[in-house]
C-alpha positions as CSV (number, residue, x, y, z in Angstrom):
1,M,-15.3,233.0,-191.2
2,N,-15.8,231.7,-187.7
3,L,-12.6,232.8,-185.9
4,G,-14.0,231.7,-182.5
5,T,-13.7,228.0,-183.2
6,R,-10.8,226.4,-181.3
7,R,-8.4,223.8,-182.7
8,R,-9.1,220.6,-180.9
9,D,-6.8,217.9,-182.4
10,C,-5.0,216.8,-185.6
11,R,-8.3,215.9,-187.3
12,T,-9.2,219.6,-187.5
13,S,-5.9,220.7,-189.2
14,H,-7.4,220.8,-192.6
15,L,-10.2,223.1,-191.4
16,D,-7.7,225.3,-189.6
17,T,-5.6,225.6,-192.7
18,K,-8.6,226.7,-194.7
19,R,-9.6,229.2,-192.0
20,A,-6.1,230.7,-191.9
21,L,-6.0,231.0,-195.7
22,L,-9.3,232.8,-195.7
23,L,-8.1,235.2,-193.0
24,C,-5.0,235.9,-195.1
25,T,-7.1,236.4,-198.2
26,V,-9.3,239.0,-196.4
27,L,-6.3,240.8,-195.1
28,Y,-4.6,240.8,-198.5
29,C,-7.7,242.1,-200.3
30,T,-8.2,244.9,-197.8
31,C,-4.6,246.1,-197.3
32,Y,-2.8,245.4,-200.5
33,L,-5.6,245.8,-203.1
34,G,-7.0,248.8,-201.3
35,L,-10.6,247.4,-200.8
36,T,-12.3,249.0,-197.8
37,Q,-14.8,246.2,-197.1
38,V,-14.9,242.6,-198.2
39,H,-18.4,241.8,-196.8
40,S,-21.3,244.1,-196.7
41,E,-21.9,243.4,-193.0
42,D,-18.3,244.1,-192.0
43,V,-17.6,247.3,-190.0
44,D,-14.5,249.3,-190.9
45,I,-13.5,250.7,-187.6
46,L,-11.1,253.2,-189.1
47,Q,-14.0,254.6,-191.2
48,K,-16.3,254.6,-188.2
49,L,-13.7,256.7,-186.3
50,G,-13.6,259.1,-189.3
51,L,-9.9,258.3,-190.0
52,K,-10.3,256.7,-193.4
53,G,-12.3,256.9,-196.6
54,E,-12.8,259.3,-199.5
55,K,-14.8,261.7,-197.4
56,P,-13.8,261.4,-193.7
57,S,-16.6,262.3,-191.3
58,R,-14.5,264.9,-189.6
59,S,-11.0,266.5,-190.0
60,V,-8.2,264.1,-189.3
61,P,-7.1,264.4,-185.6
62,T,-3.7,265.5,-184.5
63,G,-1.1,262.7,-184.6
64,V,-2.9,260.8,-187.4
65,I,-1.3,260.5,-190.9
66,P,-3.6,259.0,-193.6
67,F,-2.2,257.0,-196.4
68,R,-3.7,255.1,-199.4
69,S,-5.0,252.1,-197.5
70,G,-4.9,253.1,-193.8
71,I,-3.4,255.4,-191.2
72,I,-0.2,256.0,-189.3
73,L,-0.5,256.8,-185.6
74,T,2.1,259.0,-184.0
75,Q,2.8,259.7,-180.3
76,R,0.5,262.7,-180.4
77,A,-2.6,260.7,-181.5
78,H,-5.5,260.5,-179.1
79,I,-8.5,258.6,-180.6
80,E,-11.5,257.9,-178.5
81,S,-15.1,257.3,-179.4
82,P,-18.3,256.1,-177.7
83,L,-18.4,252.3,-177.8
84,G,-22.0,252.2,-179.1
85,S,-20.9,254.1,-182.3
86,I,-18.2,251.5,-183.1
87,L,-19.7,248.2,-181.9
88,P,-23.2,247.3,-183.1
89,A,-25.1,245.9,-180.1
90,A,-27.0,243.5,-182.4
91,I,-23.9,241.4,-183.0
92,W,-22.4,241.4,-179.5
93,P,-21.1,239.1,-178.2
94,K,-20.3,237.0,-181.3
95,L,-17.9,238.8,-183.6
96,A,-14.2,239.0,-184.7
97,L,-11.8,242.0,-184.9
98,V,-9.5,241.5,-187.8
99,L,-6.3,243.7,-188.0
100,S,-3.2,244.3,-190.0
101,V,-0.6,246.5,-188.3
102,R,3.0,247.5,-188.4
103,S,4.8,248.9,-185.3
104,H,7.2,251.8,-185.8
105,R,8.4,252.0,-182.2
106,V,9.2,249.4,-179.6
107,N,7.2,250.0,-176.4
108,S,4.4,248.3,-174.4
109,A,1.4,250.3,-175.7
110,F,-2.1,249.0,-176.3
111,L,-3.3,248.8,-179.9
112,F,-6.8,249.3,-178.8
113,T,-8.9,249.3,-175.6
114,V,-12.5,248.9,-174.7
115,L,-13.6,250.6,-171.4
116,S,-16.8,250.2,-169.5
117,G,-19.0,253.2,-168.6
118,N,-17.1,253.5,-165.3
119,K,-13.7,253.3,-167.1
120,K,-12.9,249.7,-166.3
121,L,-10.8,247.9,-168.8
122,L,-12.9,245.2,-170.5
123,L,-10.9,244.3,-173.6
124,G,-7.5,245.3,-174.9
125,L,-4.6,244.1,-177.0
126,Q,-1.2,245.1,-175.8
127,L,2.0,244.8,-178.0
128,L,5.0,244.0,-175.9
129,P,8.5,243.1,-177.1
130,G,8.3,239.3,-177.7
131,S,4.6,238.9,-176.9
132,L,1.0,239.9,-177.5
133,V,-1.0,240.3,-174.4
134,L,-4.8,239.9,-174.6
135,H,-6.6,241.7,-171.7
136,T,-10.1,240.5,-171.0
137,G,-10.8,242.3,-167.8
138,P,-9.3,244.7,-165.2
139,N,-7.2,241.8,-163.8
140,T,-7.4,239.2,-166.4
141,S,-4.9,238.7,-169.3
142,V,-3.1,236.0,-171.3
143,A,0.1,236.2,-173.3
144,L,1.0,234.8,-176.7
145,P,4.7,234.5,-177.5
146,Y,5.1,236.6,-180.6
147,E,7.2,239.5,-181.9
148,P,5.1,242.4,-183.0
149,H,8.0,244.9,-183.1
150,D,10.1,243.6,-186.0
151,G,9.1,246.3,-188.5
152,Q,6.9,243.9,-190.5
153,W,3.2,243.8,-191.2
154,H,1.3,241.5,-188.8
155,Q,-2.1,240.0,-189.4
156,L,-4.0,239.6,-186.1
157,A,-7.6,238.7,-185.1
158,V,-9.5,238.7,-181.9
159,G,-12.5,236.4,-181.9
160,I,-15.3,236.9,-179.3
161,N,-17.8,234.1,-178.6
162,G,-19.9,234.8,-175.5
163,Q,-17.5,234.9,-172.6
164,K,-14.6,233.4,-174.5
165,V,-12.0,235.5,-176.4
166,T,-9.4,234.0,-178.7
167,L,-6.4,235.9,-180.1
168,Y,-5.0,234.7,-183.5
169,A,-1.6,235.6,-185.0
170,S,0.3,234.6,-188.1
171,C,-2.9,234.2,-190.2
172,G,-4.3,231.9,-187.5
173,E,-1.3,229.6,-187.1
174,Q,-0.8,230.8,-183.5
175,S,-3.6,231.3,-181.0
176,V,-4.4,231.7,-177.3
177,Q,-7.7,231.8,-175.5
178,A,-9.1,233.4,-172.3
179,D,-12.4,234.0,-170.6
180,F,-13.7,237.5,-169.9
181,G,-12.9,238.6,-166.4
182,W,-16.2,240.3,-166.0
183,D,-19.9,239.6,-166.5
184,N,-22.6,241.6,-168.3
185,E,-23.7,243.3,-165.1
186,E,-20.4,245.0,-164.4
187,G,-19.2,245.1,-168.0
188,L,-20.9,246.0,-171.2
189,A,-24.6,246.9,-170.9
190,P,-27.0,245.8,-173.6
191,E,-26.8,249.3,-175.1
192,L,-23.0,249.1,-175.1
193,Q,-22.2,252.0,-172.8
194,G,-18.5,252.6,-172.6
195,S,-15.5,253.9,-174.7
196,F,-13.3,252.7,-177.5
197,L,-9.7,253.9,-177.6
198,L,-7.3,253.4,-180.4
199,G,-3.6,253.3,-179.8
200,R,-3.6,253.6,-176.0
201,T,-5.0,252.1,-172.8
202,N,-6.7,255.2,-171.2
203,Q,-7.4,258.8,-171.6
204,Q,-4.2,259.9,-169.9
205,H,-1.6,261.3,-172.3
206,A,1.1,259.9,-170.0
207,S,0.3,256.3,-171.0
208,A,2.4,254.7,-173.8
209,S,1.0,255.2,-177.3
210,F,1.1,252.8,-180.2
211,E,3.2,254.3,-182.9
212,G,2.8,252.6,-186.3
213,A,0.6,251.9,-189.3
214,I,-2.8,250.3,-189.4
215,C,-4.2,249.3,-192.8
216,Q,-7.1,247.2,-191.6
217,F,-9.2,247.2,-188.5
218,D,-12.5,245.4,-189.3
219,L,-15.3,244.1,-187.2
220,V,-16.7,240.9,-188.7
221,P,-19.9,239.1,-187.5
222,S,-19.0,235.6,-186.5
223,A,-21.6,234.2,-188.9
224,Q,-19.2,234.9,-191.7
């Protein structure tokens, strides 16, 4: 499943349809059939964070409510982890993040954020009323017209291929692309120093928090 391939013209429509169907199938299998991993090389980020699984790695943090196939984040949730423990350095920078989420509160919160070692924003997905905003650097972002706050489940994916990032919505039917606004020297080091935050943009509790359900948050090597 190579989510990093762009649609170029009408001749690629058949391939895009197959890719979209594959994405929907992965999401269906994970969320609605209760499967935790579809491919052996996939990384279940919720499990890596200790929030999901038969035997969580630690007690569930305050503000997190587990359910059969995922978690619910409330306003009190504060989830942060070293980036190297979430993102394998061996597959950076060719991978995809596949998500299925449902918002419970309308706000402008980030669903997730990747910060550098010096706390600069490197990658983040913000859910605004009427649009999804993909942040690819401290001052770089691109918006995709889309309504994430309608109370429905939404299937999203972020494909990373080198310095290019593509956001997919509606099982791949909608997409927007941007370049990273940083280079390797000021961004992610080879050992992936930095932080991964779920449900907010920084460590400050004053920032808006994502309140809703997440039933899938997988990291998929682009070779699949």
